[in-house]
C-alpha positions as CSV (number, residue, x, y, z in Angstrom):
1,M,28.8,-74.6,-6.7
2,L,29.4,-71.5,-8.9
3,K,27.7,-69.3,-6.2
4,I,30.0,-70.7,-3.5
5,V,33.1,-70.0,-5.7
6,N,31.9,-66.5,-6.5
7,M,31.3,-65.7,-2.8
8,E,34.8,-67.0,-2.0
9,I,36.3,-64.7,-4.6
10,V,34.4,-61.7,-3.2
11,V,35.5,-62.5,0.4
12,R,39.2,-62.9,-0.7
13,A,39.0,-59.7,-2.7
14,G,37.6,-57.9,0.3
15,R,40.4,-59.1,2.5
16,V,43.1,-58.1,0.0
17,S,41.6,-54.7,-0.6
18,K,40.9,-53.9,3.1
19,Q,44.1,-51.7,3.3
20,M,43.0,-49.8,0.1
21,E,39.6,-49.0,1.5
22,K,41.2,-47.0,4.3
23,T,42.6,-44.5,1.8
24,K,40.8,-43.0,-1.2
25,I,41.7,-40.1,-3.5
26,D,39.3,-38.1,-5.6
27,Q,39.2,-37.4,-9.3
28,K,41.3,-34.2,-9.2
29,Q,44.1,-35.9,-7.3
30,M,44.1,-38.9,-9.6
31,F,44.2,-36.6,-12.6
32,S,47.1,-34.6,-11.1
33,L,49.1,-37.8,-10.5
34,M,48.5,-39.1,-14.0
35,F,49.2,-35.8,-15.7
36,L,52.4,-35.1,-13.9
37,F,53.5,-38.7,-14.3
38,I,53.3,-38.5,-18.1
39,L,54.4,-34.9,-18.4
40,S,57.7,-35.7,-16.5
41,S,59.0,-37.0,-19.8
42,I,59.0,-33.4,-21.1
43,V,62.6,-33.1,-20.1
44,T,63.8,-36.2,-22.0
45,D,64.7,-36.7,-25.7
46,L,61.5,-38.1,-27.2
47,A,61.2,-39.2,-30.9
48,S,64.4,-37.6,-32.0
49,N,64.8,-40.1,-34.8
50,A,61.8,-38.7,-36.5
51,K,63.6,-35.4,-37.1
52,Q,61.3,-32.5,-37.7
53,D,58.3,-34.8,-37.5
54,A,59.0,-35.9,-33.9
55,W,55.9,-34.0,-32.7
56,I,53.8,-36.1,-35.0
57,S,55.2,-39.3,-33.6
58,I,54.4,-38.1,-30.0
59,F,50.9,-37.3,-31.0
60,I,50.4,-40.7,-32.6
61,G,51.8,-42.4,-29.5
62,M,49.3,-40.5,-27.4
63,L,46.4,-41.7,-29.5
64,G,47.6,-45.3,-29.3
65,S,48.0,-45.2,-25.6
66,L,44.6,-43.6,-25.2
67,A,43.0,-46.5,-27.1
68,L,44.9,-49.0,-25.0
69,Y,43.9,-47.3,-21.7
70,F,40.2,-47.0,-22.7
71,F,39.6,-50.4,-24.3
72,V,42.0,-52.6,-22.4
73,Y,43.2,-51.2,-19.1
74,C,39.9,-49.8,-18.0
75,Q,38.1,-53.0,-19.0
76,I,40.5,-55.1,-16.9
77,F,40.0,-52.7,-13.9
78,N,36.2,-52.9,-14.3
79,H,36.3,-56.7,-13.6
80,Y,38.0,-56.2,-10.2
81,P,37.8,-52.6,-9.2
82,T,39.1,-53.3,-5.7
83,L,42.3,-55.1,-6.7
84,P,45.6,-53.8,-8.1
85,F,46.9,-55.4,-11.2
86,T,49.1,-57.9,-9.3
87,G,45.9,-59.1,-7.6
88,I,44.0,-59.3,-10.9
89,L,46.8,-61.6,-12.3
90,A,46.1,-64.1,-9.6
91,K,42.4,-64.0,-10.3
92,A,42.9,-64.4,-14.1
93,F,45.6,-67.1,-14.1
94,S,45.5,-68.7,-10.6
95,K,48.2,-68.0,-8.0
96,Y,50.6,-70.5,-9.7
97,I,50.9,-68.3,-12.7
98,G,49.7,-65.0,-11.4
99,V,52.2,-64.7,-8.5
100,P,55.3,-65.2,-10.7
101,L,53.9,-62.8,-13.3
102,S,53.3,-60.3,-10.5
103,L,56.9,-60.6,-9.4
104,V,57.9,-59.9,-13.0
105,Y,55.9,-56.7,-13.1
106,I,57.3,-55.7,-9.7
107,G,60.8,-56.2,-11.0
108,Y,59.9,-54.0,-14.0
109,F,58.6,-51.2,-11.6
110,F,61.7,-51.7,-9.5
111,Y,64.0,-51.2,-12.6
112,L,62.1,-48.0,-13.7
113,T,62.3,-46.6,-10.1
114,S,66.1,-47.1,-10.1
115,N,66.4,-45.7,-13.6
116,A,64.4,-42.6,-12.8
117,T,66.2,-42.0,-9.5
118,R,69.6,-42.3,-11.2
119,H,68.5,-39.9,-14.0
120,L,67.3,-37.4,-11.4
121,G,70.5,-37.6,-9.5
122,D,72.6,-37.2,-12.6
123,T,70.6,-34.2,-13.8
124,I,70.7,-32.4,-10.4
125,T,74.5,-32.9,-10.0
126,T,75.1,-31.7,-13.5
127,H,73.0,-28.6,-13.6
128,I,72.5,-27.5,-10.0
129,L,74.7,-29.2,-7.4
130,S,77.9,-29.9,-9.4
131,E,80.1,-30.5,-6.3
132,T,77.6,-32.9,-4.7
133,P,78.2,-36.7,-5.2
134,I,75.4,-38.5,-7.1
135,P,74.9,-41.1,-4.3
136,V,74.2,-38.3,-1.8
137,V,71.5,-36.8,-4.1
138,N,70.0,-40.3,-4.7
139,F,69.9,-41.0,-1.0
140,I,68.1,-37.8,-0.2
141,V,65.6,-38.4,-3.1
142,L,64.8,-41.9,-1.9
143,L,64.5,-40.7,1.7
144,L,61.9,-38.1,0.7
145,I,60.1,-40.7,-1.6
146,S,60.1,-43.2,1.3
147,Y,58.6,-40.7,3.7
148,G,55.9,-39.8,1.1
149,C,55.1,-43.4,0.5
150,Y,54.8,-44.0,4.3
151,L,52.3,-41.2,4.5
152,G,50.2,-42.9,1.8
153,I,48.6,-42.3,-1.6
154,E,46.2,-39.6,-0.3
155,V,49.1,-37.3,0.8
156,L,50.8,-37.9,-2.5
157,G,47.6,-37.1,-4.4
158,R,47.2,-33.8,-2.5
159,T,50.9,-33.0,-3.1
160,A,50.3,-33.6,-6.9
161,E,47.4,-31.1,-6.8
162,I,49.7,-28.4,-5.5
163,L,52.6,-29.3,-7.8
164,L,50.3,-29.2,-10.8
165,I,49.6,-25.5,-10.2
166,W,53.3,-24.8,-10.2
167,M,53.9,-26.9,-13.3
168,F,51.2,-24.8,-15.1
169,I,52.9,-21.6,-14.0
170,F,56.3,-22.8,-15.1
171,G,54.9,-23.8,-18.5
172,L,53.0,-20.6,-19.0
173,I,56.1,-18.5,-18.2
174,G,58.3,-20.6,-20.4
175,N,56.0,-20.4,-23.4
176,L,55.5,-16.7,-23.1
177,T,59.2,-15.9,-22.8
178,V,60.1,-18.2,-25.8
179,V,57.5,-16.3,-28.0
180,A,58.7,-12.9,-26.7
181,S,62.3,-13.8,-27.4
182,G,61.5,-14.1,-31.1
183,I,63.6,-17.3,-31.5
184,I,60.8,-19.4,-33.1
185,K,61.6,-20.3,-36.7
186,I,58.7,-22.1,-38.4
187,N,60.9,-23.1,-41.3
188,N,62.5,-25.7,-39.0
189,L,59.4,-27.8,-39.2
190,Q,59.7,-28.1,-43.0
191,P,59.5,-30.3,-44.9
192,I,56.8,-32.1,-43.1
193,L,56.8,-35.9,-43.7
194,E,59.9,-35.5,-45.8
195,K,60.5,-39.3,-45.9
196,G,56.8,-40.2,-45.6
197,W,54.9,-41.8,-42.8
198,L,57.1,-44.8,-42.2
199,P,59.9,-43.2,-40.1
200,V,57.2,-41.4,-38.1
201,L,55.2,-44.6,-37.4
202,K,58.4,-46.5,-36.5
203,Q,59.2,-43.9,-33.9
204,A,55.6,-43.7,-32.7
205,I,55.0,-47.5,-32.3
206,P,56.3,-48.8,-30.0
207,L,58.7,-46.1,-28.8
208,S,56.5,-43.1,-28.2
209,F,53.6,-45.5,-27.7
210,S,55.3,-47.2,-24.8
211,Y,57.3,-44.3,-23.4
212,P,56.0,-42.1,-22.0
213,F,52.3,-42.8,-22.7
214,G,52.3,-46.6,-22.3
215,E,53.5,-46.1,-18.7
216,I,50.0,-45.1,-17.9
217,F,49.7,-48.9,-17.3
218,L,51.1,-48.3,-13.9
219,F,47.8,-46.8,-12.8
220,L,46.2,-50.3,-12.8
221,M,48.0,-50.5,-9.5
222,F,46.4,-47.2,-8.3
223,L,42.9,-47.1,-9.8
224,P,41.5,-49.1,-6.8
225,Y,42.2,-46.0,-4.7
226,L,39.9,-43.8,-6.7
227,N,36.8,-43.0,-4.5
228,R,34.5,-43.2,-7.6
229,P,35.7,-46.1,-9.8
230,E,33.2,-45.2,-12.5
231,L,35.3,-42.1,-13.2
232,A,38.4,-44.1,-14.0
233,K,37.9,-43.9,-17.8
234,K,37.1,-40.2,-17.9
235,T,40.0,-39.3,-15.5
236,G,42.6,-41.3,-17.3
237,S,41.5,-40.3,-20.8
238,I,41.5,-36.6,-20.0
239,S,45.0,-36.8,-18.4
240,I,46.4,-38.6,-21.4
241,L,44.9,-36.1,-23.8
242,F,46.1,-33.1,-21.8
243,S,49.6,-34.4,-21.2
244,G,49.8,-35.6,-24.8
245,F,48.9,-32.2,-26.2
246,S,51.3,-30.6,-23.8
247,L,54.2,-32.9,-24.9
248,T,53.3,-32.5,-28.6
249,W,53.2,-28.7,-28.3
250,T,56.5,-28.5,-26.3
251,F,58.4,-30.6,-28.8
252,L,56.9,-28.7,-31.7
253,L,58.2,-25.6,-30.0
254,I,61.6,-27.2,-29.4
255,I,62.1,-28.1,-33.1
256,T,61.1,-24.6,-34.2
257,V,63.8,-23.1,-31.9
258,L,66.6,-25.6,-32.2
259,G,65.9,-27.3,-35.5
260,P,65.7,-31.1,-35.9
261,L,69.5,-31.5,-35.6
262,G,69.8,-29.4,-32.5
263,A,66.9,-31.2,-30.8
264,E,68.5,-34.6,-31.6
265,I,72.1,-34.0,-30.4
266,T,71.3,-32.3,-27.1
267,D,70.8,-34.3,-23.9
268,I,67.9,-32.2,-22.6
269,P,66.3,-30.4,-25.6
270,L,64.0,-28.3,-23.4
271,L,67.0,-27.0,-21.4
272,S,68.8,-26.0,-24.6
273,M,65.7,-24.2,-25.9
274,V,65.2,-22.3,-22.7
275,G,68.9,-21.3,-22.7
276,K,68.2,-19.3,-25.9
277,I,65.6,-17.1,-24.2
278,N,66.5,-13.4,-24.2
279,V,63.7,-10.9,-23.6
280,G,65.2,-7.4,-23.9
281,H,68.5,-8.5,-22.3
282,I,66.5,-8.6,-19.1
283,I,64.9,-12.0,-18.9
284,Q,67.6,-14.6,-19.5
285,R,68.9,-17.9,-18.2
286,M,65.6,-19.6,-17.4
287,D,67.3,-22.9,-16.8
288,S,65.9,-23.1,-13.2
289,I,62.4,-23.4,-14.6
290,V,63.3,-26.5,-16.6
291,V,65.2,-28.0,-13.7
292,G,62.2,-27.3,-11.4
293,T,59.9,-28.9,-13.9
294,F,62.2,-31.9,-14.1
295,V,62.4,-32.3,-10.3
296,V,58.6,-32.0,-9.8
297,G,57.8,-34.4,-12.6
298,F,60.4,-37.0,-11.6
299,F,59.4,-36.7,-7.9
300,I,55.9,-37.9,-8.8
301,K,57.2,-40.5,-11.3
302,I,59.6,-42.1,-8.8
303,S,57.1,-41.9,-6.0
304,L,54.5,-43.8,-8.0
305,Y,56.8,-46.5,-9.2
306,F,58.2,-47.0,-5.7
307,Y,54.7,-47.1,-4.3
308,A,53.8,-49.7,-6.9
309,V,56.7,-51.9,-5.9
310,V,55.7,-51.7,-2.3
311,I,52.0,-52.4,-2.7
312,G,52.7,-55.1,-5.3
313,L,54.9,-56.9,-2.8
314,T,52.3,-56.4,-0.1
315,N,49.6,-57.9,-2.3
316,V,51.7,-60.9,-3.4
317,F,52.8,-61.8,0.1
318,K,49.3,-61.0,1.6
319,L,50.5,-58.7,4.3
320,K,48.3,-56.2,6.1
321,R,50.7,-53.2,6.1
322,Y,52.7,-52.1,3.1
323,Q,55.0,-49.9,5.3
324,S,57.1,-52.9,6.2
325,F,58.5,-53.1,2.7
326,I,59.5,-49.4,2.4
327,I,63.0,-49.5,4.0
328,P,64.1,-52.8,2.3
329,A,62.8,-51.6,-1.1
330,A,64.4,-48.2,-0.8
331,S,67.7,-49.7,0.2
332,L,67.8,-52.1,-2.8
333,I,66.9,-49.3,-5.2
334,F,69.6,-47.1,-3.8
335,I,72.2,-49.9,-4.3
336,S,70.9,-50.6,-7.8
337,T,71.4,-47.0,-8.9
338,F,75.2,-47.7,-8.8
339,F,74.9,-50.5,-11.3
340,I,72.2,-49.4,-13.7
341,G,74.6,-47.8,-16.1
342,K,78.0,-46.2,-16.4
343,N,76.5,-42.8,-17.4
344,N,73.4,-41.1,-18.5
345,V,73.9,-42.0,-22.2
346,E,74.1,-45.7,-21.5
347,Y,71.1,-46.2,-19.4
348,S,69.0,-43.7,-21.2
349,R,69.7,-45.4,-24.5
350,F,68.6,-48.7,-23.1
351,R,65.5,-47.2,-21.6
352,L,64.4,-45.4,-24.7
353,E,65.6,-47.7,-27.5
354,K,65.7,-51.3,-26.2
355,L,63.4,-51.7,-23.3
356,P,60.2,-50.9,-25.3
357,Y,60.9,-53.8,-27.7
358,M,62.4,-56.3,-25.1
359,V,60.1,-55.7,-22.1
360,E,57.3,-53.2,-22.6
361,L,55.6,-54.7,-25.7
362,P,54.8,-57.9,-23.8
363,L,54.2,-56.4,-20.4
364,L,52.2,-53.3,-21.4
365,I,50.3,-54.7,-24.3
366,G,50.6,-58.5,-24.7
367,I,49.9,-59.8,-21.2
368,P,47.1,-57.2,-20.5
369,L,45.3,-58.3,-23.7
370,I,45.6,-62.0,-22.6
371,V,44.4,-61.1,-19.1
372,L,41.4,-59.2,-20.6
373,F,40.5,-62.2,-22.9
374,T,40.8,-64.6,-19.9
375,L,38.5,-62.5,-17.8
376,W,36.0,-62.3,-20.6
377,V,36.0,-66.1,-20.9
378,R,35.7,-66.6,-17.2
379,K,32.8,-64.2,-17.0
380,G,31.1,-65.9,-19.9
381,L,31.5,-69.3,-18.2
382,R,30.1,-68.1,-14.9
383,K,27.0,-66.7,-16.7
384,S,26.5,-70.0,-18.5
């Protein structure tokens, strides 16, 4: 009886993953997607409540996320390496619980897609296209995202490889010009741990822990596309470490230039820091580099969240082609950007301060732990 059940599970898994087998990406492409996905948060205000110790909170959040990815997410993936997380939920809890839970996760991905799209539209219209209405920018962004999603994850992976090179060039230029401008003040980092570890840990867990590093959970939807599943741990761990060190260094640099108060009150700290660059009265106004970084990072972030919505719906409704969901999903996301918040302050505050406690603690930590425990129990029962 157990052999028959196991064969049935394998057959069903093969049917669901048939679409995924047509497209695979390699380790470099997966690393590029993960790295740019996390690094996109470099233009947001992370851990400002920790004052001059914000960089420590970001570093601790990285370590927590690394442990969660290595010991929980990868373990879940290893049980069903051909299925996205929405498919694994049905295997762990049966379709009666797994399908509703999958819809909850799809709704979460949908909200984050809308949030990131609106954020990108607000930033572009504020700093580049001030005369362009936000809906026009959002429409163009979603049009490009939809086309990229239609082409598939392989094209998105190759695009990320190219964009990663430009992000490295932007980062190198930015760091060199900040140092050459002589605007770094090490005293702004002092006193370190002025109020002890408690404020730092409060900011790190769950805030820095869930955003941006906890969002690596999304890749449970994409790891089945990796052409060598055994490299999932290595690829993800390296991307978390590299992006984590990059974010830590960047916010360390921001605090040394702007000071803790300056980093806290500004909407985009990185943009304010770059605005102070002045190398011999020749190299100035490097704002375009920051905006370019923002657009590159958020293009990848929105693309992946949107793709997760589409393939999640495809998996839940057992359809053969995910492309049929692209236009309906993009249309709903476009409409939702009008209602996500009155302004950048409102929806960003909800995203950074309330969502980690209300939604992301159970969805990114609680339920995955229960899923992993359930899979362990099921595996033990099958062996016995």
